N, CA, C and O atoms as a GROMACS GRO file, in nm:
protein
  300
    1UNK      N    1  -3.627   2.363  -1.415
    1UNK     CA    2  -3.525   2.296  -1.492
    1UNK      C    3  -3.414   2.243  -1.402
    1UNK      O    4  -3.367   2.130  -1.417
    2UNK      N    5  -3.372   2.328  -1.308
    2UNK     CA    6  -3.267   2.288  -1.215
    2UNK      C    7  -3.314   2.176  -1.124
    2UNK      O    8  -3.239   2.082  -1.098
    3UNK      N    9  -3.437   2.184  -1.076
    3UNK     CA   10  -3.487   2.082  -0.985
    3UNK      C   11  -3.505   1.948  -1.056
    3UNK      O   12  -3.488   1.842  -0.995
    4UNK      N   13  -3.540   1.951  -1.186
    4UNK     CA   14  -3.553   1.826  -1.261
    4UNK      C   15  -3.418   1.757  -1.274
    4UNK      O   16  -3.410   1.635  -1.260
    5UNK      N   17  -3.314   1.832  -1.299
    5UNK     CA   18  -3.180   1.774  -1.309
    5UNK      C   19  -3.134   1.718  -1.175
    5UNK      O   20  -3.072   1.612  -1.168
    6UNK      N   21  -3.166   1.789  -1.069
    6UNK     CA   22  -3.130   1.745  -0.936
    6UNK      C   23  -3.202   1.615  -0.900
    6UNK      O   24  -3.141   1.523  -0.846
    7UNK      N   25  -3.331   1.608  -0.929
    7UNK     CA   26  -3.408   1.488  -0.902
    7UNK      C   27  -3.355   1.372  -0.985
    7UNK      O   28  -3.342   1.261  -0.934
    8UNK      N   29  -3.324   1.396  -1.111
    8UNK     CA   30  -3.270   1.293  -1.198
    8UNK      C   31  -3.135   1.243  -1.147
    8UNK      O   32  -3.108   1.123  -1.150
    9UNK      N   33  -3.050   1.333  -1.100
    9UNK     CA   34  -2.920   1.295  -1.045
    9UNK      C   35  -2.937   1.212  -0.918
    9UNK      O   36  -2.865   1.114  -0.899
   10UNK      N   37  -3.029   1.249  -0.832
   10UNK     CA   38  -3.054   1.175  -0.709
   10UNK      C   39  -3.108   1.036  -0.740
   10UNK      O   40  -3.065   0.938  -0.678
   11UNK      N   41  -3.201   1.025  -0.834
   11UNK     CA   42  -3.257   0.896  -0.872
   11UNK      C   43  -3.149   0.807  -0.934
   11UNK      O   44  -3.142   0.688  -0.902
   12UNK      N   45  -3.066   0.861  -1.020
   12UNK     CA   46  -2.957   0.783  -1.079
   12UNK      C   47  -2.858   0.736  -0.973
   12UNK      O   48  -2.808   0.624  -0.980
   13UNK      N   49  -2.829   0.822  -0.877
   13UNK     CA   50  -2.738   0.785  -0.768
   13UNK      C   51  -2.796   0.671  -0.685
   13UNK      O   52  -2.725   0.577  -0.650
   14UNK      N   53  -2.925   0.679  -0.654
   14UNK     CA   54  -2.990   0.573  -0.576
   14UNK      C   55  -2.992   0.443  -0.655
   14UNK      O   56  -2.965   0.336  -0.599
   15UNK      N   57  -3.022   0.450  -0.783
   15UNK     CA   58  -3.023   0.329  -0.867
   15UNK      C   59  -2.883   0.269  -0.874
   15UNK      O   60  -2.868   0.147  -0.870
   16UNK      N   61  -2.782   0.352  -0.884
   16UNK     CA   62  -2.645   0.303  -0.888
   16UNK      C   63  -2.607   0.234  -0.757
   16UNK      O   64  -2.545   0.128  -0.760
   17UNK      N   65  -2.641   0.291  -0.645
   17UNK     CA   66  -2.612   0.231  -0.515
   17UNK      C   67  -2.684   0.097  -0.500
   17UNK      O   68  -2.625   0.000  -0.452
   18UNK      N   69  -2.812   0.091  -0.540
   18UNK     CA   70  -2.887  -0.034  -0.531
   18UNK      C   71  -2.825  -0.140  -0.621
   18UNK      O   72  -2.815  -0.256  -0.581
   19UNK      N   73  -2.784  -0.104  -0.742
   19UNK     CA   74  -2.723  -0.200  -0.835
   19UNK      C   75  -2.591  -0.252  -0.779
   19UNK      O   76  -2.562  -0.372  -0.790
   20UNK      N   77  -2.512  -0.166  -0.721
   20UNK     CA   78  -2.384  -0.209  -0.662
   20UNK      C   79  -2.410  -0.303  -0.545
   20UNK      O   80  -2.340  -0.403  -0.530
   21UNK      N   81  -2.509  -0.271  -0.462
   21UNK     CA   82  -2.541  -0.358  -0.349
   21UNK      C   83  -2.589  -0.495  -0.396
   21UNK      O   84  -2.552  -0.597  -0.337
   22UNK      N   85  -2.671  -0.499  -0.500
   22UNK     CA   86  -2.717  -0.627  -0.553
   22UNK      C   87  -2.601  -0.710  -0.609
   22UNK      O   88  -2.596  -0.831  -0.589
   23UNK      N   89  -2.510  -0.644  -0.678
   23UNK     CA   90  -2.394  -0.715  -0.732
   23UNK      C   91  -2.306  -0.771  -0.620
   23UNK      O   92  -2.261  -0.885  -0.628
   24UNK      N   93  -2.283  -0.693  -0.516
   24UNK     CA   94  -2.203  -0.740  -0.403
   24UNK      C   95  -2.274  -0.854  -0.329
   24UNK      O   96  -2.208  -0.947  -0.282
   25UNK      N   97  -2.406  -0.847  -0.318
   25UNK     CA   98  -2.481  -0.954  -0.255
   25UNK      C   99  -2.468  -1.083  -0.336
   25UNK      O  100  -2.451  -1.190  -0.279
   26UNK      N  101  -2.478  -1.071  -0.469
   26UNK     CA  102  -2.466  -1.189  -0.554
   26UNK      C  103  -2.326  -1.250  -0.546
   26UNK      O  104  -2.312  -1.372  -0.543
   27UNK      N  105  -2.225  -1.167  -0.540
   27UNK     CA  106  -2.087  -1.216  -0.529
   27UNK      C  107  -2.066  -1.286  -0.395
   27UNK      O  108  -2.008  -1.394  -0.389
   28UNK      N  109  -2.113  -1.225  -0.287
   28UNK     CA  110  -2.096  -1.284  -0.154
   28UNK      C  111  -2.176  -1.414  -0.142
   28UNK      O  112  -2.128  -1.510  -0.083
   29UNK      N  113  -2.294  -1.417  -0.196
   29UNK     CA  114  -2.376  -1.538  -0.189
   29UNK      C  115  -2.314  -1.650  -0.270
   29UNK      O  116  -2.313  -1.766  -0.228
   30UNK      N  117  -2.261  -1.617  -0.387
   30UNK     CA  118  -2.196  -1.718  -0.470
   30UNK      C  119  -2.070  -1.772  -0.405
   30UNK      O  120  -2.039  -1.890  -0.417
   31UNK      N  121  -1.996  -1.686  -0.336
   31UNK     CA  122  -1.873  -1.730  -0.270
   31UNK      C  123  -1.906  -1.817  -0.149
   31UNK      O  124  -1.833  -1.912  -0.120
   32UNK      N  125  -2.013  -1.786  -0.078
   32UNK     CA  126  -2.049  -1.862   0.041
   32UNK      C  127  -2.119  -1.994   0.003
   32UNK      O  128  -2.107  -2.094   0.074
   33UNK      N  129  -2.189  -1.992  -0.106
   33UNK     CA  130  -2.269  -2.108  -0.145
   33UNK      C  131  -2.184  -2.219  -0.205
   33UNK      O  132  -2.190  -2.333  -0.161
   34UNK      N  133  -2.106  -2.185  -0.303
   34UNK     CA  134  -2.029  -2.286  -0.372
   34UNK      C  135  -1.880  -2.267  -0.353
   34UNK      O  136  -1.833  -2.156  -0.330
   35UNK      N  137  -1.807  -2.377  -0.363
   35UNK     CA  138  -1.663  -2.370  -0.348
   35UNK      C  139  -1.601  -2.376  -0.487
   35UNK      O  140  -1.580  -2.484  -0.542
   36UNK      N  141  -1.574  -2.262  -0.542
   36UNK     CA  142  -1.518  -2.259  -0.677
   36UNK      C  143  -1.366  -2.276  -0.672
   36UNK      O  144  -1.306  -2.274  -0.564
   37UNK      N  145  -1.306  -2.291  -0.788
   37UNK     CA  146  -1.162  -2.317  -0.793
   37UNK      C  147  -1.081  -2.199  -0.743
   37UNK      O  148  -0.983  -2.219  -0.671
   38UNK      N  149  -1.119  -2.078  -0.779
   38UNK     CA  150  -1.036  -1.964  -0.741
   38UNK      C  151  -1.043  -1.938  -0.591
   38UNK      O  152  -0.945  -1.892  -0.534
   39UNK      N  153  -1.156  -1.965  -0.526
   39UNK     CA  154  -1.160  -1.944  -0.382
   39UNK      C  155  -1.078  -2.050  -0.308
   39UNK      O  156  -1.014  -2.020  -0.208
   40UNK      N  157  -1.081  -2.174  -0.358
   40UNK     CA  158  -1.001  -2.278  -0.292
   40UNK      C  159  -0.852  -2.253  -0.312
   40UNK      O  160  -0.772  -2.275  -0.222
   41UNK      N  161  -0.815  -2.207  -0.432
   41UNK     CA  162  -0.673  -2.178  -0.453
   41UNK      C  163  -0.629  -2.057  -0.372
   41UNK      O  164  -0.515  -2.054  -0.324
   42UNK      N  165  -0.715  -1.960  -0.357
   42UNK     CA  166  -0.682  -1.844  -0.273
   42UNK      C  167  -0.668  -1.886  -0.127
   42UNK      O  168  -0.576  -1.840  -0.059
   43UNK      N  169  -0.757  -1.972  -0.080
   43UNK     CA  170  -0.750  -2.020   0.057
   43UNK      C  171  -0.621  -2.100   0.079
   43UNK      O  172  -0.556  -2.086   0.182
   44UNK      N  173  -0.585  -2.184  -0.018
   44UNK     CA  174  -0.462  -2.262  -0.006
   44UNK      C  175  -0.338  -2.173  -0.004
   44UNK      O  176  -0.247  -2.195   0.075
   45UNK      N  177  -0.336  -2.073  -0.090
   45UNK     CA  178  -0.219  -1.987  -0.096
   45UNK      C  179  -0.205  -1.901   0.029
   45UNK      O  180  -0.094  -1.869   0.069
   46UNK      N  181  -0.316  -1.864   0.091
   46UNK     CA  182  -0.308  -1.785   0.213
   46UNK      C  183  -0.275  -1.869   0.335
   46UNK      O  184  -0.215  -1.819   0.430
   47UNK      N  185  -0.312  -1.997   0.332
   47UNK     CA  186  -0.286  -2.080   0.449
   47UNK      C  187  -0.144  -2.135   0.450
   47UNK      O  188  -0.092  -2.166   0.558
   48UNK      N  189  -0.080  -2.147   0.335
   48UNK     CA  190   0.056  -2.199   0.330
   48UNK      C  191   0.155  -2.089   0.369
   48UNK      O  192   0.140  -1.974   0.327
   49UNK      N  193   0.253  -2.123   0.447
   49UNK     CA  194   0.358  -2.024   0.472
   49UNK      C  195   0.445  -2.010   0.348
   49UNK      O  196   0.449  -2.099   0.263
   50UNK      N  197   0.512  -1.901   0.338
   50UNK     CA  198   0.596  -1.878   0.221
   50UNK      C  199   0.726  -1.952   0.239
   50UNK      O  200   0.829  -1.894   0.274
   51UNK      N  201   0.721  -2.083   0.215
   51UNK     CA  202   0.838  -2.168   0.238
   51UNK      C  203   0.940  -2.156   0.126
   51UNK      O  204   1.060  -2.146   0.153
   52UNK      N  205   0.895  -2.157   0.004
   52UNK     CA  206   0.983  -2.170  -0.110
   52UNK      C  207   1.092  -2.067  -0.120
   52UNK      O  208   1.210  -2.102  -0.116
   53UNK      N  209   1.057  -1.944  -0.131
   53UNK     CA  210   1.157  -1.841  -0.156
   53UNK      C  211   1.240  -1.810  -0.032
   53UNK      O  212   1.361  -1.788  -0.043
   54UNK      N  213   1.178  -1.809   0.085
   54UNK     CA  214   1.254  -1.772   0.205
   54UNK      C  215   1.353  -1.880   0.245
   54UNK      O  216   1.465  -1.850   0.286
   55UNK      N  217   1.313  -2.007   0.234
   55UNK     CA  218   1.406  -2.114   0.273
   55UNK      C  219   1.522  -2.125   0.174
   55UNK      O  220   1.634  -2.154   0.214
   56UNK      N  221   1.494  -2.102   0.046
   56UNK     CA  222   1.602  -2.107  -0.054
   56UNK      C  223   1.704  -1.996  -0.030
   56UNK      O  224   1.824  -2.018  -0.038
   57UNK      N  225   1.655  -1.878   0.000
   57UNK     CA  226   1.748  -1.767   0.023
   57UNK      C  227   1.826  -1.788   0.152
   57UNK      O  228   1.944  -1.753   0.159
   58UNK      N  229   1.762  -1.844   0.255
   58UNK     CA  230   1.834  -1.871   0.380
   58UNK      C  231   1.938  -1.980   0.360
   58UNK      O  232   2.047  -1.971   0.417
   59UNK      N  233   1.908  -2.083   0.282
   59UNK     CA  234   2.006  -2.188   0.253
   59UNK      C  235   2.126  -2.130   0.180
   59UNK      O  236   2.241  -2.163   0.210
   60UNK      N  237   2.100  -2.044   0.084
   60UNK     CA  238   2.210  -1.982   0.010
   60UNK      C  239   2.294  -1.894   0.102
   60UNK      O  240   2.417  -1.893   0.091
   61UNK      N  241   2.231  -1.822   0.192
   61UNK     CA  242   2.304  -1.738   0.285
   61UNK      C  243   2.390  -1.822   0.379
   61UNK      O  244   2.504  -1.786   0.408
   62UNK      N  245   2.336  -1.936   0.426
   62UNK     CA  246   2.414  -2.025   0.512
   62UNK      C  247   2.537  -2.077   0.439
   62UNK      O  248   2.647  -2.082   0.495
   63UNK      N  249   2.518  -2.116   0.312
   63UNK     CA  250   2.631  -2.166   0.234
   63UNK      C  251   2.738  -2.059   0.217
   63UNK      O  252   2.857  -2.089   0.227
   64UNK      N  253   2.698  -1.938   0.193
   64UNK     CA  254   2.795  -1.830   0.176
   64UNK      C  255   2.869  -1.802   0.306
   64UNK      O  256   2.990  -1.778   0.304
   65UNK      N  257   2.797  -1.804   0.418
   65UNK     CA  258   2.863  -1.781   0.547
   65UNK      C  259   2.962  -1.892   0.576
   65UNK      O  260   3.074  -1.866   0.622
   66UNK      N  261   2.923  -2.017   0.549
   66UNK     CA  262   3.014  -2.129   0.571
   66UNK      C  263   3.137  -2.118   0.481
   66UNK      O  264   3.248  -2.147   0.524
   67UNK      N  265   3.118  -2.077   0.356
   67UNK     CA  266   3.230  -2.061   0.264
   67UNK      C  267   3.324  -1.951   0.314
   67UNK      O  268   3.446  -1.965   0.304
   68UNK      N  269   3.268  -1.844   0.368
   68UNK     CA  270   3.352  -1.736   0.421
   68UNK      C  271   3.429  -1.782   0.545
   68UNK      O  272   3.546  -1.748   0.562
   69UNK      N  273   3.363  -1.860   0.631
   69UNK     CA  274   3.433  -1.911   0.750
   69UNK      C  275   3.546  -2.004   0.712
   69UNK      O  276   3.653  -1.999   0.772
   70UNK      N  277   3.524  -2.091   0.612
   70UNK     CA  278   3.630  -2.179   0.565
   70UNK      C  279   3.744  -2.101   0.502
   70UNK      O  280   3.861  -2.135   0.519
   71UNK      N  281   3.710  -1.996   0.431
   71UNK     CA  282   3.812  -1.911   0.370
   71UNK      C  283   3.897  -1.841   0.476
   71UNK      O  284   4.017  -1.825   0.459
   72UNK      N  285   3.833  -1.800   0.587
   72UNK     CA  286   3.905  -1.737   0.699
   72UNK      C  287   4.000  -1.835   0.766
   72UNK      O  288   4.112  -1.799   0.803
   73UNK      N  289   3.956  -1.959   0.782
   73UNK     CA  290   4.037  -2.061   0.848
   73UNK      C  291   4.162  -2.092   0.766
   73UNK      O  292   4.268  -2.120   0.821
   74UNK      N  293   4.149  -2.088   0.633
   74UNK     CA  294   4.263  -2.119   0.546
   74UNK      C  295   4.369  -2.010   0.553
   74UNK      O  296   4.488  -2.037   0.535
   75UNK      N  297   4.329  -1.890   0.579
   75UNK     CA  298   4.426  -1.778   0.582
   75UNK      C  299   4.491  -1.765   0.710
   75UNK      O  300   4.575  -1.677   0.729
   0.00000   0.00000   0.00000
């Protein structure tokens, strides 16, 4: 009885590993074969530097520093 459960658990584990490998193979083959929208958008987002948020915050910081310097000169 114990050995039957052990054999069944081992067979299920092997089937699970094979199924996961087949799914990963299908995903990798589909990604390499065709250029879908989500892969191109992911590639674009990774290749672009993060210009938007960092440059806006740096511009705001420059303006604040300049305003403080002008305020110092007036006093």
